[in-house]
VONUMAR-631805 format. One record per residue (C-alpha): x negated, y, z negated; residue number from 1. Coordinates in Angstrom, 3 decimals, decimal comma. Each point is the difference from the previous one (the first is absolute). Last residue first. Layout:
<rs>
[[X; Y; Z]; NUM]
...
</rs>
This chain:
<rs>
[[-100,930; 98,519; -143,828]; 387]
[[2,643; -1,135; -2,473]; 386]
[[2,666; 0,358; 2,683]; 385]
[[-2,007; -2,197; 2,380]; 384]
[[-0,513; -2,599; -2,732]; 383]
[[3,735; 0,030; -0,851]; 382]
[[0,779; -0,449; 3,688]; 381]
[[-2,151; -3,093; 0,154]; 380]
[[-2,651; -0,784; 2,611]; 379]
[[0,280; -3,724; 0,614]; 378]
[[-2,411; -2,881; -0,602]; 377]
[[0,833; -0,210; -3,720]; 376]
[[3,659; -0,279; 0,998]; 375]
[[-0,632; -3,520; 1,220]; 374]
[[3,017; -2,017; -1,156]; 373]
[[2,351; 2,901; 0,767]; 372]
[[-1,475; 0,236; 3,489]; 371]
[[0,798; -3,651; 0,655]; 370]
[[3,620; 0,464; -1,110]; 369]
[[0,308; 3,174; 2,061]; 368]
[[-1,106; -1,931; 3,074]; 367]
[[2,596; -2,733; -0,523]; 366]
[[2,735; 2,587; -0,616]; 365]
[[-0,745; 1,785; 3,263]; 364]
[[-0,072; -3,226; 1,983]; 363]
[[3,329; -1,030; -1,544]; 362]
[[1,369; 3,360; 1,122]; 361]
[[-0,671; -1,130; 3,548]; 360]
[[-2,406; 0,351; 2,924]; 359]
[[0,916; -0,764; 3,613]; 358]
[[0,805; 3,631; 0,853]; 357]
[[-3,547; 1,022; -0,767]; 356]
[[-1,788; 1,062; -3,137]; 355]
[[-3,585; 0,944; -0,713]; 354]
[[-1,835; -0,438; -3,281]; 353]
[[-3,419; 1,684; -0,040]; 352]
[[-1,923; -0,055; -3,286]; 351]
[[-1,976; 3,245; -0,111]; 350]
[[-3,411; 0,719; -1,497]; 349]
[[-1,829; -0,074; 3,354]; 348]
[[2,339; -1,727; 2,451]; 347]
[[1,710; -3,192; -1,062]; 346]
[[1,893; -2,865; 1,600]; 345]
[[3,063; -2,243; -0,330]; 344]
[[0,925; -3,680; 0,207]; 343]
[[1,833; -1,292; -3,079]; 342]
[[-0,238; -3,729; -0,726]; 341]
[[-0,767; 0,282; -3,718]; 340]
[[-3,725; -0,524; 0,585]; 339]
[[0,251; 2,698; 2,688]; 338]
[[1,360; 2,395; -2,631]; 337]
[[-3,002; -0,588; -2,238]; 336]
[[-2,388; 0,483; 2,944]; 335]
[[1,690; 3,262; 1,022]; 334]
[[-0,307; 1,055; -3,661]; 333]
[[-3,739; -0,617; 0,028]; 332]
[[-0,344; 2,073; 3,180]; 331]
[[1,951; 2,890; -1,625]; 330]
[[-2,041; 0,306; -3,197]; 329]
[[1,107; 2,945; -2,164]; 328]
[[3,012; 0,276; 2,228]; 327]
[[2,307; 2,628; 1,502]; 326]
[[3,139; -1,359; 1,645]; 325]
[[0,656; 0,459; 3,692]; 324]
[[3,440; -0,451; 1,550]; 323]
[[0,120; -0,205; 3,791]; 322]
[[3,272; -0,225; 1,959]; 321]
[[1,236; 1,993; -1,717]; 320]
[[3,001; 2,097; -1,015]; 319]
[[-2,120; 2,139; -2,310]; 318]
[[1,717; 1,935; -2,795]; 317]
[[-2,599; -0,904; -2,652]; 316]
[[-2,823; 1,159; 2,280]; 315]
[[-2,668; -2,636; 0,645]; 314]
[[-3,165; -0,018; -2,103]; 313]
[[1,966; -1,808; -2,695]; 312]
[[-1,193; -0,152; -3,604]; 311]
[[1,319; -3,021; -1,876]; 310]
[[2,048; 0,742; -3,142]; 309]
[[1,763; -3,381; 0,281]; 308]
[[3,303; 1,812; 0,475]; 307]
[[-1,715; 2,114; 2,672]; 306]
[[-1,077; -3,132; 1,848]; 305]
[[3,595; -1,222; 0,058]; 304]
[[1,248; 3,329; 1,331]; 303]
[[-2,634; -0,006; 2,738]; 302]
[[0,735; -3,619; 0,879]; 301]
[[3,758; 0,526; 0,189]; 300]
[[-0,438; 3,163; 2,063]; 299]
[[-2,181; -1,801; 2,528]; 298]
[[2,484; -2,872; 0,219]; 297]
[[3,046; 2,159; 0,734]; 296]
[[-1,936; 2,178; 2,457]; 295]
[[-1,166; -3,072; 1,934]; 294]
[[3,525; -1,415; 0,298]; 293]
[[1,435; 3,341; 1,121]; 292]
[[-2,726; 0,561; 2,594]; 291]
[[0,505; -3,422; 1,587]; 290]
[[3,764; 0,463; 0,119]; 289]
[[-0,423; 3,382; 1,662]; 288]
[[-2,425; -1,632; 2,437]; 287]
[[2,492; -2,559; 1,207]; 286]
[[-0,476; -3,751; -0,415]; 285]
[[0,038; -0,614; 3,767]; 284]
[[-2,334; 2,934; 0,614]; 283]
[[-2,375; -1,419; -2,600]; 282]
[[0,115; -3,400; 1,708]; 281]
[[-0,698; 1,593; 3,380]; 280]
[[-3,034; 1,791; -1,394]; 279]
[[-1,403; -3,324; -1,171]; 278]
[[0,856; -1,786; 3,258]; 277]
[[-1,602; 2,743; 2,076]; 276]
[[-3,165; -0,359; -2,040]; 275]
[[-0,473; -3,653; 0,964]; 274]
[[0,245; 0,437; 3,767]; 273]
[[-2,094; 3,170; -0,040]; 272]
[[-2,602; -1,674; -2,195]; 271]
[[-0,553; -2,744; 2,547]; 270]
[[-0,252; 2,571; 2,842]; 269]
[[-2,466; 2,523; -1,411]; 268]
[[0,136; 2,011; 3,224]; 267]
[[-3,143; 0,456; 2,118]; 266]
[[-2,131; 3,074; -0,569]; 265]
[[0,444; 3,723; -0,677]; 264]
[[3,123; 1,683; -1,336]; 263]
[[0,577; 3,741; -0,384]; 262]
[[1,010; 0,342; 3,672]; 261]
[[2,849; -2,429; -0,827]; 260]
[[1,641; 3,040; -1,544]; 259]
[[1,466; 0,708; 3,453]; 258]
[[-1,395; 1,833; 3,049]; 257]
[[-2,554; -2,825; 0,306]; 256]
[[-3,555; 1,164; 0,526]; 255]
[[-1,555; -0,047; 3,453]; 254]
[[-3,762; -0,428; -0,319]; 253]
[[-1,173; -1,187; 3,401]; 252]
[[-3,200; -1,802; 1,025]; 251]
[[0,727; -3,413; -1,571]; 250]
[[3,329; -0,371; 1,786]; 249]
[[1,622; -3,242; -1,157]; 248]
[[3,434; 1,199; 1,209]; 247]
[[1,413; -2,368; -2,622]; 246]
[[-0,291; 2,526; -2,814]; 245]
[[2,298; 2,393; 1,868]; 244]
[[0,298; 3,361; -1,771]; 243]
[[-3,089; -0,842; -2,029]; 242]
[[-0,221; -0,604; -3,736]; 241]
[[0,013; -3,765; 0,557]; 240]
[[-3,375; 0,271; 1,772]; 239]
[[-1,836; 1,720; -2,800]; 238]
[[-0,181; 3,173; -2,072]; 237]
[[-1,692; 1,925; -2,780]; 236]
[[-0,398; 3,387; 1,666]; 235]
[[3,660; 0,709; -0,670]; 234]
[[1,672; 2,550; 2,284]; 233]
[[2,686; 2,028; -1,759]; 232]
[[2,379; 2,450; 1,679]; 231]
[[1,738; -2,903; 1,750]; 230]
[[1,205; -1,437; -3,278]; 229]
[[0,814; 3,132; -1,965]; 228]
[[3,578; 0,654; 1,109]; 227]
[[0,989; -3,644; -0,594]; 226]
[[-1,068; -0,062; -3,635]; 225]
[[-2,615; -2,713; -0,448]; 224]
[[0,915; -3,202; -1,833]; 223]
[[-2,800; -2,484; -0,680]; 222]
[[0,586; -3,662; -0,740]; 221]
[[-2,102; -2,715; -1,603]; 220]
[[-0,871; -3,657; 0,510]; 219]
[[-2,905; -2,105; -1,299]; 218]
[[1,311; -1,208; -3,325]; 217]
[[3,136; -2,142; 0,153]; 216]
[[3,595; 1,129; -0,424]; 215]
[[2,385; 0,612; -2,896]; 214]
[[0,586; 3,680; 0,863]; 213]
[[-0,772; 0,695; -3,660]; 212]
[[-3,703; -0,763; 0,315]; 211]
[[-1,655; -1,522; 3,077]; 210]
[[1,859; 1,878; 2,721]; 209]
[[-1,747; 3,310; 0,383]; 208]
[[0,814; 3,689; -0,276]; 207]
[[-0,738; 3,299; 1,654]; 206]
[[2,112; 3,103; 0,567]; 205]
[[-1,087; 3,053; 1,961]; 204]
[[1,734; 3,346; 0,539]; 203]
[[2,166; -0,302; -3,088]; 202]
[[3,417; 1,680; 0,023]; 201]
[[1,458; -2,235; -2,709]; 200]
[[3,351; -0,127; 1,816]; 199]
[[-1,635; -1,009; 3,263]; 198]
[[-2,166; -2,592; -1,733]; 197]
[[3,007; -1,804; -1,407]; 196]
[[-0,825; -2,691; -2,537]; 195]
[[2,399; -2,140; -2,053]; 194]
[[-1,465; -1,650; -3,126]; 193]
[[-2,572; -2,615; -1,019]; 192]
[[-1,430; -0,996; 3,394]; 191]
[[-2,413; 2,914; 0,294]; 190]
[[-1,209; 0,930; -3,490]; 189]
[[-3,761; -0,534; -0,422]; 188]
[[-0,701; 0,194; 3,747]; 187]
[[1,791; 3,336; 0,302]; 186]
[[-2,967; 2,129; 1,062]; 185]
[[1,779; 3,201; 1,018]; 184]
[[-1,787; 2,444; 2,305]; 183]
[[0,883; 3,713; 0,065]; 182]
[[-1,182; 2,580; 2,542]; 181]
[[-0,813; 3,596; -0,881]; 180]
[[1,678; 3,235; 1,098]; 179]
[[0,037; 1,447; -3,526]; 178]
[[3,728; -0,511; -0,529]; 177]
[[-0,481; -3,442; 1,575]; 176]
[[-2,407; -1,121; -2,715]; 175]
[[2,112; 1,363; -2,838]; 174]
[[3,112; -1,650; 1,420]; 173]
[[-1,817; -3,332; 0,323]; 172]
[[-1,157; 0,289; -3,618]; 171]
[[3,517; 0,727; -1,251]; 170]
[[1,495; -2,878; 2,003]; 169]
[[-2,698; -2,404; -1,189]; 168]
[[0,255; 0,576; -3,707]; 167]
[[-2,375; -2,873; -0,625]; 166]
[[1,170; -3,113; -1,840]; 165]
[[-2,397; -0,937; -2,795]; 164]
[[-0,413; -3,788; -0,279]; 163]
[[-3,221; 0,294; -2,008]; 162]
[[-2,962; -1,191; 2,044]; 161]
[[1,582; -0,726; 3,396]; 160]
[[1,579; 3,455; 0,170]; 159]
[[3,346; 0,007; 1,766]; 158]
[[0,838; 1,962; 3,171]; 157]
[[-3,602; 0,954; 0,649]; 156]
[[-0,724; 3,414; 1,480]; 155]
[[-2,078; 1,289; 2,920]; 154]
[[0,108; 3,789; 0,470]; 153]
[[-1,362; 1,144; 3,359]; 152]
[[-1,606; 3,041; 1,597]; 151]
[[-0,236; 2,374; -2,940]; 150]
[[-1,591; 3,357; 0,821]; 149]
[[3,338; 1,800; -0,464]; 148]
[[0,199; -1,249; -3,597]; 147]
[[0,614; -3,146; -2,041]; 146]
[[-1,966; -0,188; -3,267]; 145]
[[2,114; 2,151; -2,336]; 144]
[[3,226; -1,549; 1,270]; 143]
[[-1,400; -3,497; -0,485]; 142]
[[-0,626; 0,770; -3,672]; 141]
[[3,471; 1,564; -0,148]; 140]
[[1,469; -3,343; 1,061]; 139]
[[-1,159; -1,531; -3,276]; 138]
[[-2,187; -3,115; 0,337]; 137]
[[0,953; -2,712; -2,468]; 136]
[[-1,631; -2,456; -2,392]; 135]
[[-1,828; 2,533; -2,148]; 134]
[[-0,142; 3,243; 1,923]; 133]
[[-1,393; -0,952; 3,372]; 132]
[[-2,426; 1,987; 2,099]; 131]
[[0,470; 0,752; 3,692]; 130]
[[-3,003; -1,119; 2,018]; 129]
[[-1,444; 2,373; 2,611]; 128]
[[-1,693; -1,292; 3,142]; 127]
[[-1,619; 2,477; 2,378]; 126]
[[-0,118; -1,540; 3,457]; 125]
[[-2,693; 1,110; 2,429]; 124]
[[-0,668; -3,126; 2,058]; 123]
[[-2,549; -1,325; -2,499]; 122]
[[2,637; 0,568; -2,667]; 121]
[[2,278; -2,409; 1,869]; 120]
[[-1,327; -2,966; -2,006]; 119]
[[1,467; 1,625; -3,104]; 118]
[[3,369; -0,238; 1,744]; 117]
[[-0,069; -3,738; 0,581]; 116]
[[-1,646; -0,759; -3,359]; 115]
[[2,623; 1,902; -1,972]; 114]
[[2,847; -1,803; 1,690]; 113]
[[-1,738; -3,338; -0,392]; 112]
[[-0,351; 0,545; -3,754]; 111]
[[3,787; -0,152; -0,610]; 110]
[[1,095; 3,531; -0,806]; 109]
[[0,485; 1,117; -3,616]; 108]
[[-2,617; 2,767; 0,261]; 107]
[[2,369; 2,014; 2,136]; 106]
[[-0,731; 1,093; 3,538]; 105]
[[-0,795; 3,251; 1,795]; 104]
[[-1,941; -0,151; 3,255]; 103]
[[-1,318; 3,425; 0,939]; 102]
[[-1,463; 0,752; 3,428]; 101]
[[2,378; 2,232; 1,892]; 100]
[[-1,425; 1,837; 2,971]; 99]
[[-2,742; -2,481; 0,908]; 98]
[[0,932; -3,239; -1,787]; 97]
[[1,478; -1,693; 3,050]; 96]
[[2,241; -3,019; -0,453]; 95]
[[0,126; -3,122; 2,165]; 94]
[[-2,624; -1,944; -1,966]; 93]
[[1,987; 0,550; -3,201]; 92]
[[3,109; -1,529; 1,595]; 91]
[[-1,899; -3,103; 1,079]; 90]
[[-1,681; -0,245; -3,386]; 89]
[[3,308; 0,070; -1,860]; 88]
[[1,488; -2,609; 2,318]; 87]
[[-3,007; -2,293; -0,256]; 86]
[[-0,018; 0,355; -3,790]; 85]
[[3,566; -1,352; -0,089]; 84]
[[-1,068; -3,390; 1,344]; 83]
[[0,165; -2,037; 3,221]; 82]
[[1,998; 2,679; 1,831]; 81]
[[3,378; 0,477; 1,633]; 80]
[[0,898; 3,539; 1,079]; 79]
[[3,457; 1,496; -0,453]; 78]
[[1,451; 3,193; 1,518]; 77]
[[0,986; -1,705; 3,282]; 76]
[[2,202; -2,385; -1,986]; 75]
[[2,155; 2,769; -1,435]; 74]
[[0,020; 0,855; -3,712]; 73]
[[2,350; -0,678; -2,914]; 72]
[[-2,460; -2,030; -2,084]; 71]
[[1,436; -3,510; 0,568]; 70]
[[1,126; 0,898; 3,530]; 69]
[[-3,585; 0,801; 0,942]; 68]
[[-1,115; -3,217; -1,696]; 67]
[[2,340; -2,085; 2,158]; 66]
[[-0,885; 1,815; 3,214]; 65]
[[-3,727; -0,505; -0,502]; 64]
[[0,559; -3,631; -0,974]; 63]
[[1,977; -0,538; 3,220]; 62]
[[-2,938; 1,462; 1,928]; 61]
[[-2,326; -2,574; -1,573]; 60]
[[2,508; -2,725; 0,791]; 59]
[[0,059; 1,055; 3,663]; 58]
[[-3,800; 0,019; -0,037]; 57]
[[0,029; -3,565; -1,300]; 56]
[[2,456; -1,256; 2,601]; 55]
[[-1,937; 1,542; 2,883]; 54]
[[-3,219; -1,187; -1,605]; 53]
[[1,123; -3,599; 0,214]; 52]
[[-3,440; -1,632; -0,185]; 51]
[[0,469; -3,721; -0,551]; 50]
[[3,743; -0,195; 0,574]; 49]
[[1,270; -2,679; -2,363]; 48]
[[-2,695; -0,105; -2,637]; 47]
[[-0,422; 3,791; -0,066]; 46]
[[3,754; 0,526; -0,204]; 45]
[[0,227; -2,572; -2,791]; 44]
[[-2,823; 1,712; -1,892]; 43]
[[1,833; 3,328; 0,148]; 42]
[[3,245; -1,573; -1,168]; 41]
[[-1,840; -1,723; -2,837]; 40]
[[-1,429; 3,322; -1,160]; 39]
[[3,500; 1,465; -0,006]; 38]
[[1,316; -3,001; -1,897]; 37]
[[-2,469; 0,800; -2,795]; 36]
[[1,382; 3,531; -0,061]; 35]
[[3,561; -1,333; -0,265]; 34]
[[-0,909; -2,503; -2,724]; 33]
[[-1,270; 2,728; -2,299]; 32]
[[-3,532; 0,839; -1,116]; 31]
[[-0,223; 2,359; -2,986]; 30]
[[-1,116; 3,534; 0,833]; 29]
[[-3,674; 0,789; -0,368]; 28]
[[-1,774; 2,582; -2,163]; 27]
[[2,903; 2,165; -1,215]; 26]
[[2,114; -3,159; 0,280]; 25]
[[-1,844; -1,254; -3,079]; 24]
[[2,785; -0,806; -2,437]; 23]
[[0,608; -3,665; 0,832]; 22]
[[1,204; -2,103; -2,896]; 21]
[[-1,272; -3,374; 1,134]; 20]
[[1,089; -3,525; 0,901]; 19]
[[3,424; 0,244; 1,632]; 18]
[[-0,849; 3,559; 1,062]; 17]
[[-2,880; -1,298; 2,137]; 16]
[[2,456; -1,574; 2,444]; 15]
[[1,642; 3,291; 1,063]; 14]
[[3,271; -0,843; 1,777]; 13]
[[1,557; -1,317; -3,218]; 12]
[[-0,368; 3,503; -1,420]; 11]
[[2,635; 1,295; 2,422]; 10]
[[2,602; -2,405; -1,330]; 9]
[[-0,775; 1,096; -3,580]; 8]
[[0,217; 3,659; 1,024]; 7]
[[3,412; -0,633; 1,552]; 6]
[[1,150; -1,884; -3,095]; 5]
[[-1,116; 2,863; -2,240]; 4]
[[2,073; 2,413; 2,073]; 3]
[[-1,694; 2,483; 2,300]; 2]
[[0,732; 3,679; -0,407]; 1]
</rs>
């Protein structure tokens, strides 16, 4: 657990925190000095060398190794992509829907996940959505949907609409018991607690840098379990997916034996430089420390909201990072909070307040004070009970 003085020192590295209460890491992490320095390092290399692709490719490979270590994988199991959708689409393009054709996913997925698999219907996929019960999806609902015709089960780690944390280990076990693959979309959680893809047993893992990894938009990672890599041949491809991109052989398709086969075009070099600094800062802090700070703040907000009789869409025992409170007018409340210097967001009827290691109890109290002044914009527990 970090001390208050350690958190205070860390906050000084995020300039926006001197002016705003930043609770929107679920959309974009706050910019820190290290990430800004990463961009400067890239620009300096461009200024000094002109076109140092040997240096840039080395940095790109260093990013692959760094992220692999961050999630407990090996570098050859990690692909680097411009966005998470590219990884999902690359995997989808490599699958056959002949013998098994069902794709089973919950209705709490980020829209991209649904769009990727619905687009496979023309190739024979049968997409089945698992229904929620209130603000959660019971594992038994997955159990009823997953069968021997199921090819893959994509699942979000944390729902972007309500902060619900999926029971990933149970869902992965159900998928594997039926011979199906499991894909974890961890974009809404990666960077908030330790991750080990080997322990989770997932076959595919996708995330990106712009949220809790503290990096810029335009960079994502895809993990593919080692045993699956050479069994899968994506039809979405490009020169950096080849065994030797610098062979420049237009007439030969020779996919890399590593997860690089799921990539396509030239590396996103500026973003690589910046993102590595964000991940490096988290590694320096320690992911257990990050998780403990986030859990402390999430619980404080949930308990404070309950005292104000505000209805939470997020489970009362949640350890974060995303807490969502139900509103009568969520956009109006976002505006009220912004006027008080609080940056946050909304989805549908939910006010989204997301915590990171740089947030404090003072942030929680400031938000609760604004909410107390605008209870007419919230959904109240007494109203819910009356209904």
